[in-house]
C-alpha positions as a Python dict, from the first residue, in 0.01 Angstrom:
ca = {
    (1, 'X'): (0, 0, 0),
    (2, 'X'): (-88, -351, 167),
    (3, 'X'): (-225, -343, 538),
    (4, 'X'): (-381, -37, 732),
    (5, 'X'): (-238, 313, 726),
    (6, 'X'): (-24, 346, 1029),
    (7, 'X'): (-65, 698, 1203),
    (8, 'X'): (147, 874, 1443),
    (9, 'X'): (-112, 1081, 1673),
    (10, 'X'): (81, 1389, 1786),
    (11, 'X'): (-92, 1563, 2082),
    (12, 'X'): (-317, 1398, 2324),
    (13, 'X'): (-545, 1642, 2436),
    (14, 'X'): (-928, 1626, 2390),
    (15, 'X'): (-916, 1647, 1999),
    (16, 'X'): (-602, 1409, 1982),
    (17, 'X'): (-762, 1148, 2227),
    (18, 'X'): (-1073, 1141, 2040),
    (19, 'X'): (-880, 1090, 1674),
    (20, 'X'): (-645, 803, 1839),
    (21, 'X'): (-981, 627, 1987),
    (22, 'X'): (-1142, 647, 1647),
    (23, 'X'): (-825, 539, 1458),
    (24, 'X'): (-781, 235, 1700),
    (25, 'X'): (-1157, 125, 1718),
    (26, 'X'): (-1375, 267, 1443),
    (27, 'X'): (-1189, 342, 1116),
    (28, 'X'): (-1127, 68, 861),
    (29, 'X'): (-804, 68, 695),
    (30, 'X'): (-599, 271, 950),
    (31, 'X'): (-459, 236, 1299),
    (32, 'X'): (-257, 413, 1556),
    (33, 'X'): (119, 331, 1526),
    (34, 'X'): (210, 567, 1802),
    (35, 'X'): (58, 795, 2026),
    (36, 'X'): (282, 1109, 2123),
    (37, 'X'): (264, 1377, 2373),
    (38, 'X'): (507, 1602, 2579),
    (39, 'X'): (296, 1519, 2888),
    (40, 'X'): (406, 1178, 3040),
    (41, 'X'): (51, 1114, 3193),
    (42, 'X'): (-146, 1173, 2846),
    (43, 'X'): (99, 932, 2685),
    (44, 'X'): (65, 651, 2947),
    (45, 'X'): (-321, 699, 2961),
    (46, 'X'): (-384, 687, 2561),
    (47, 'X'): (-125, 437, 2492),
    (48, 'X'): (-208, 189, 2766),
    (49, 'X'): (-598, 226, 2693),
    (50, 'X'): (-534, 147, 2342),
    (51, 'X'): (-259, -89, 2353),
    (52, 'X'): (-48, 114, 2135),
    (53, 'X'): (327, 236, 2144),
    (54, 'X'): (368, 570, 2337),
    (55, 'X'): (610, 852, 2302),
    (56, 'X'): (712, 1177, 2457),
    (57, 'X'): (892, 1292, 2190),
    (58, 'X'): (637, 1385, 1901),
    (59, 'X'): (930, 1480, 1652),
    (60, 'X'): (1071, 1118, 1678),
    (61, 'X'): (748, 967, 1679),
    (62, 'X'): (675, 1126, 1324),
    (63, 'X'): (1011, 1001, 1205),
    (64, 'X'): (936, 623, 1283),
    (65, 'X'): (1010, 394, 980),
    (66, 'X'): (662, 194, 1062),
    (67, 'X'): (463, 520, 1048),
    (68, 'X'): (287, 607, 709),
    (69, 'X'): (119, 924, 817),
    (70, 'X'): (93, 1168, 1117),
    (71, 'X'): (-200, 1351, 1280),
    (72, 'X'): (-107, 1696, 1410),
    (73, 'X'): (-336, 1762, 1714),
    (74, 'X'): (-98, 1955, 1900),
    (75, 'X'): (-187, 2307, 2032),
    (76, 'X'): (-215, 2563, 1709),
    (77, 'X'): (137, 2750, 1755),
    (78, 'X'): (303, 2398, 1725),
    (79, 'X'): (140, 2295, 1395),
    (80, 'X'): (369, 2437, 1133),
    (81, 'X'): (690, 2293, 1302),
    (82, 'X'): (577, 1958, 1325),
    (83, 'X'): (407, 1995, 964),
    (84, 'X'): (745, 2079, 814),
    (85, 'X'): (909, 1781, 999),
    (86, 'X'): (660, 1558, 897),
    (87, 'X'): (713, 1676, 524),
    (88, 'X'): (1100, 1630, 570),
    (89, 'X'): (1030, 1292, 664),
    (90, 'X'): (820, 1209, 373),
    (91, 'X'): (494, 1133, 567),
    (92, 'X'): (144, 1214, 461),
    (93, 'X'): (-7, 1485, 705),
    (94, 'X'): (-345, 1519, 865),
    (95, 'X'): (-334, 1876, 1043),
    (96, 'X'): (-632, 1993, 1268),
    (97, 'X'): (-752, 2334, 1178),
    (98, 'X'): (-621, 2606, 1189),
    (99, 'X'): (-284, 2518, 1040),
    (100, 'X'): (-170, 2852, 1197),
    (101, 'X'): (-341, 3169, 1338),
    (102, 'X'): (-96, 3377, 1130),
    (103, 'X'): (-142, 3373, 724),
    (104, 'X'): (260, 3382, 655),
    (105, 'X'): (306, 3106, 904),
    (106, 'X'): (5, 2922, 731),
    (107, 'X'): (193, 2979, 400),
    (108, 'X'): (518, 2842, 517),
    (109, 'X'): (362, 2511, 611),
    (110, 'X'): (195, 2448, 313),
    (111, 'X'): (520, 2526, 115),
    (112, 'X'): (698, 2288, 317),
    (113, 'X'): (445, 2000, 235),
    (114, 'X'): (425, 2102, -140),
    (115, 'X'): (829, 2101, -173),
    (116, 'X'): (830, 1746, -8),
    (117, 'X'): (560, 1645, -239),
    (118, 'X'): (358, 1477, 43),
    (119, 'X'): (-23, 1502, 103),
    (120, 'X'): (-169, 1728, 329),
    (121, 'X'): (-535, 1720, 454),
    (122, 'X'): (-699, 1964, 700),
    (123, 'X'): (-928, 1911, 960),
    (124, 'X'): (-1231, 2051, 828),
    (125, 'X'): (-1461, 1764, 944),
    (126, 'X'): (-1781, 1901, 874),
    (127, 'X'): (-1748, 1838, 517),
    (128, 'X'): (-1772, 1463, 594),
    (129, 'X'): (-2113, 1523, 774),
    (130, 'X'): (-2352, 1326, 586),
    (131, 'X'): (-2638, 1616, 623),
    (132, 'X'): (-2406, 1873, 502),
    (133, 'X'): (-2259, 1677, 241),
    (134, 'X'): (-2596, 1608, 93),
    (135, 'X'): (-2655, 1981, 76),
    (136, 'X'): (-2346, 2038, -107),
    (137, 'X'): (-2441, 1731, -347),
    (138, 'X'): (-2774, 1875, -417),
    (139, 'X'): (-2620, 2207, -518),
    (140, 'X'): (-2346, 2050, -726),
    (141, 'X'): (-2577, 1814, -907),
    (142, 'X'): (-2812, 2117, -994),
    (143, 'X'): (-3104, 1970, -809),
    (144, 'X'): (-3192, 2318, -636),
    (145, 'X'): (-3053, 2528, -894),
    (146, 'X'): (-2757, 2790, -870),
    (147, 'X'): (-2754, 2892, -507),
    (148, 'X'): (-2869, 3224, -422),
    (149, 'X'): (-2872, 3260, -48),
    (150, 'X'): (-2706, 3045, 200),
    (151, 'X'): (-2771, 3051, 585),
    (152, 'X'): (-2520, 2879, 827),
    (153, 'X'): (-2585, 2872, 1211),
    (154, 'X'): (-2317, 2764, 1447),
    (155, 'X'): (-2397, 2776, 1807),
    (156, 'X'): (-2207, 2608, 2089),
    (157, 'X'): (-2393, 2482, 2404),
    (158, 'X'): (-2150, 2691, 2635),
    (159, 'X'): (-1836, 2886, 2586),
    (160, 'X'): (-1489, 2713, 2628),
    (161, 'X'): (-1279, 2807, 2917),
    (162, 'X'): (-1109, 3130, 2948),
    (163, 'X'): (-769, 2982, 2958),
    (164, 'X'): (-862, 2813, 2630),
    (165, 'X'): (-995, 3136, 2455),
    (166, 'X'): (-665, 3323, 2556),
    (167, 'X'): (-494, 3126, 2282),
    (168, 'X'): (-776, 3047, 2064),
    (169, 'X'): (-710, 3320, 1803),
    (170, 'X'): (-1059, 3459, 1877),
    (171, 'X'): (-1394, 3354, 1773),
    (172, 'X'): (-1340, 3396, 1408),
    (173, 'X'): (-1034, 3168, 1396),
    (174, 'X'): (-1177, 2914, 1635),
    (175, 'X'): (-1555, 2885, 1559),
    (176, 'X'): (-1645, 3088, 1249),
    (177, 'X'): (-1369, 2932, 1062),
    (178, 'X'): (-1568, 2596, 998),
    (179, 'X'): (-1840, 2811, 855),
    (180, 'X'): (-1630, 2992, 619),
    (181, 'X'): (-1524, 2648, 496),
    (182, 'X'): (-1884, 2541, 448),
    (183, 'X'): (-1972, 2818, 273),
    (184, 'X'): (-1703, 2765, 15),
    (185, 'X'): (-1785, 2409, 36),
    (186, 'X'): (-2166, 2406, -28),
    (187, 'X'): (-2186, 2692, -295),
    (188, 'X'): (-1859, 2581, -487),
    (189, 'X'): (-1782, 2951, -530),
    (190, 'X'): (-1523, 3159, -352),
    (191, 'X'): (-1600, 3437, -113),
    (192, 'X'): (-1478, 3790, -229),
    (193, 'X'): (-1609, 4008, 52),
    (194, 'X'): (-1681, 3962, 427),
    (195, 'X'): (-1895, 4210, 627),
    (196, 'X'): (-1889, 4119, 1019),
    (197, 'X'): (-2055, 4247, 1338),
    (198, 'X'): (-1990, 4120, 1681),
    (199, 'X'): (-2099, 4183, 2024),
    (200, 'X'): (-2030, 4030, 2367),
    (201, 'X'): (-2365, 3896, 2509),
    (202, 'X'): (-2290, 3564, 2690),
    (203, 'X'): (-1989, 3660, 2936),
    (204, 'X'): (-1831, 3988, 2993),
    (205, 'X'): (-1494, 3814, 3084),
    (206, 'X'): (-1483, 3719, 2683),
    (207, 'X'): (-1491, 4087, 2605),
    (208, 'X'): (-1241, 4164, 2855),
    (209, 'X'): (-990, 3919, 2669),
    (210, 'X'): (-1068, 4134, 2342),
    (211, 'X'): (-1287, 3859, 2201),
    (212, 'X'): (-1647, 3822, 2092),
    (213, 'X'): (-1910, 3570, 2165),
    (214, 'X'): (-2202, 3658, 1936),
    (215, 'X'): (-2133, 3736, 1558),
    (216, 'X'): (-2321, 3790, 1258),
    (217, 'X'): (-2178, 3788, 909),
    (218, 'X'): (-2276, 3836, 548),
    (219, 'X'): (-2044, 3689, 284),
    (220, 'X'): (-2053, 3791, -108),
    (221, 'X'): (-1953, 3518, -334),
    (222, 'X'): (-1768, 3562, -679),
    (223, 'X'): (-2083, 3441, -846),
    (224, 'X'): (-2323, 3657, -659),
    (225, 'X'): (-2433, 3440, -391),
    (226, 'X'): (-2487, 3599, -25),
    (227, 'X'): (-2414, 3380, 270),
    (228, 'X'): (-2536, 3473, 625),
    (229, 'X'): (-2356, 3339, 930),
    (230, 'X'): (-2459, 3336, 1298),
    (231, 'X'): (-2245, 3208, 1573),
    (232, 'X'): (-2279, 3224, 1948),
    (233, 'X'): (-2089, 3073, 2208),
    (234, 'X'): (-2395, 2968, 2399),
    (235, 'X'): (-2721, 2780, 2295),
    (236, 'X'): (-2871, 2649, 2622),
    (237, 'X'): (-3052, 2342, 2435),
    (238, 'X'): (-2741, 2186, 2300),
    (239, 'X'): (-2497, 2209, 2001),
    (240, 'X'): (-2675, 2366, 1711),
    (241, 'X'): (-2534, 2325, 1347),
    (242, 'X'): (-2750, 2392, 1058),
    (243, 'X'): (-2682, 2481, 690),
    (244, 'X'): (-2969, 2588, 439),
    (245, 'X'): (-2898, 2687, 47),
    (246, 'X'): (-3176, 2840, -126),
    (247, 'X'): (-3130, 2809, -502),
    (248, 'X'): (-3337, 2883, -820),
    (249, 'X'): (-3514, 2565, -822),
    (250, 'X'): (-3534, 2472, -466),
    (251, 'X'): (-3409, 2447, -126),
    (252, 'X'): (-3141, 2192, 63),
    (253, 'X'): (-3101, 2201, 414),
    (254, 'X'): (-2935, 1986, 719),
    (255, 'X'): (-3099, 2006, 1025),
    (256, 'X'): (-2980, 1930, 1388),
    (257, 'X'): (-2979, 1537, 1478),
    (258, 'X'): (-3134, 1471, 1812),
    (259, 'X'): (-2993, 1246, 2087),
    (260, 'X'): (-3257, 993, 2022),
    (261, 'X'): (-3561, 954, 1795),
    (262, 'X'): (-3849, 948, 2052),
    (263, 'X'): (-4128, 1200, 2048),
    (264, 'X'): (-4396, 1217, 2321),
    (265, 'X'): (-4736, 1357, 2215),
    (266, 'X'): (-4999, 1432, 2491),
    (267, 'X'): (-5285, 1674, 2525),
    (268, 'X'): (-5041, 1913, 2673),
    (269, 'X'): (-4840, 1925, 2357),
    (270, 'X'): (-4568, 1750, 2189),
    (271, 'X'): (-4224, 1691, 2322),
    (272, 'X'): (-3896, 1579, 2171),
    (273, 'X'): (-3524, 1518, 2247),
    (274, 'X'): (-3274, 1805, 2224),
    (275, 'X'): (-2969, 1784, 1976),
    (276, 'X'): (-2646, 1641, 2123),
    (277, 'X'): (-2484, 1845, 2367),
    (278, 'X'): (-2106, 1868, 2228),
    (279, 'X'): (-1957, 1864, 1908),
    (280, 'X'): (-1765, 1531, 1961),
    (281, 'X'): (-2119, 1365, 1980),
    (282, 'X'): (-2257, 1570, 1704),
    (283, 'X'): (-2003, 1475, 1458),
    (284, 'X'): (-1853, 1158, 1527),
    (285, 'X'): (-1963, 1016, 1221),
    (286, 'X'): (-1813, 1284, 1015),
    (287, 'X'): (-1466, 1224, 1202),
    (288, 'X'): (-1471, 869, 1103),
    (289, 'X'): (-1554, 946, 742),
    (290, 'X'): (-1281, 1206, 753),
    (291, 'X'): (-1022, 950, 864),
    (292, 'X'): (-1166, 693, 582),
    (293, 'X'): (-1124, 976, 335),
    (294, 'X'): (-743, 1050, 434),
    (295, 'X'): (-675, 672, 443),
    (296, 'X'): (-776, 629, 96),
    (297, 'X'): (-533, 945, 16),
    (298, 'X'): (-248, 785, 173),
    (299, 'X'): (-316, 449, -3),
    (300, 'X'): (-320, 669, -324),
    (301, 'X'): (-684, 593, -409),
    (302, 'X'): (-826, 960, -414),
    (303, 'X'): (-700, 1302, -422),
    (304, 'X'): (-701, 1509, -96),
    (305, 'X'): (-1066, 1618, -34),
    (306, 'X'): (-960, 1935, 174),
    (307, 'X'): (-629, 2062, 171),
    (308, 'X'): (-387, 2350, 215),
    (309, 'X'): (-569, 2597, -19),
    (310, 'X'): (-887, 2523, 165),
    (311, 'X'): (-713, 2609, 510),
    (312, 'X'): (-553, 2927, 350),
    (313, 'X'): (-888, 3050, 219),
    (314, 'X'): (-1077, 3004, 557),
    (315, 'X'): (-792, 3188, 743),
    (316, 'X'): (-811, 3471, 509),
    (317, 'X'): (-1184, 3507, 566),
    (318, 'X'): (-1128, 3506, 941),
    (319, 'X'): (-859, 3783, 905),
    (320, 'X'): (-1114, 3992, 674),
    (321, 'X'): (-1398, 3929, 939),
    (322, 'X'): (-1170, 4083, 1209),
    (323, 'X'): (-1089, 4344, 1019),
    (324, 'X'): (-1444, 4446, 935),
    (325, 'X'): (-1544, 4443, 1289),
    (326, 'X'): (-1259, 4670, 1358),
    (327, 'X'): (-1347, 4906, 1073),
    (328, 'X'): (-1718, 4862, 1061),
    (329, 'X'): (-1727, 4808, 693),
    (330, 'X'): (-1725, 4527, 439),
    (331, 'X'): (-1373, 4400, 369),
    (332, 'X'): (-1268, 4251, 33),
    (333, 'X'): (-1099, 3922, 70),
    (334, 'X'): (-802, 4000, -154),
    (335, 'X'): (-731, 4307, 69),
    (336, 'X'): (-595, 4064, 334),
    (337, 'X'): (-416, 3814, 120),
}
């Protein structure tokens, strides 16, 4: 392919706007062909700001001849329909996580992409974070030995709105799904069992929705490694994301970056800056690297780094976690596949 990969961005909410901005301004080898949403004002704002074509018909936008690939950033219930349409149109597909909240629906989407022979990359952006990737590389190279114990902490600075939570699919499919993917990514070993416990410690209204805001999970991997995950919807100090792998020869860990590098030392103590407040700040580098990797896939230079099978595996673990909380016991992953 000569020239940049031209992407139709479908869905211009918070995540879609971010992707459109990065493609237009930060990503080498890719650009926005058209920005599409069913909301006129969203299209006008993004297309006008970036100087690109706009469309209020996402299905028509993905079918354009000048589009090489599509970015599906619309609400989750619409993902599979757009994924199937993009596959029929022969476009390479980037789809935000999760592909669907439902396993059978996910399988239909993955089957559509496979039948059409188009590339499908799923938005597990944390794999592209330099710190997390370095942990994975230390494991894959054997530098720290075979992984024996993994710890993953994911804590949001504040819970999302109740309107968002009503359709998010619950904390496991909205938040922990990233950590399930990281567990597989950094260890290189499949998860065979999930044991989850949850509580409502942040906002009683979240519990009234039938959701949780504080969870702890133990994963058992096929190679015997154990992973511990903790999630909270509230970390008053900022967005907290850490991964640690203890292996037979040492330890690899990714710590939180801070908003700047200054440290103040006085007789009263040492004071430093907090971590970034939100995920868009914390993970901008990973989003850029994710798009660079996808552009390389579309050009035929590399295989898909995180695809449909990864999306399915993470969703299955979400379903196992929900079942574990409901039944108060460990749940084998193959019991929900």
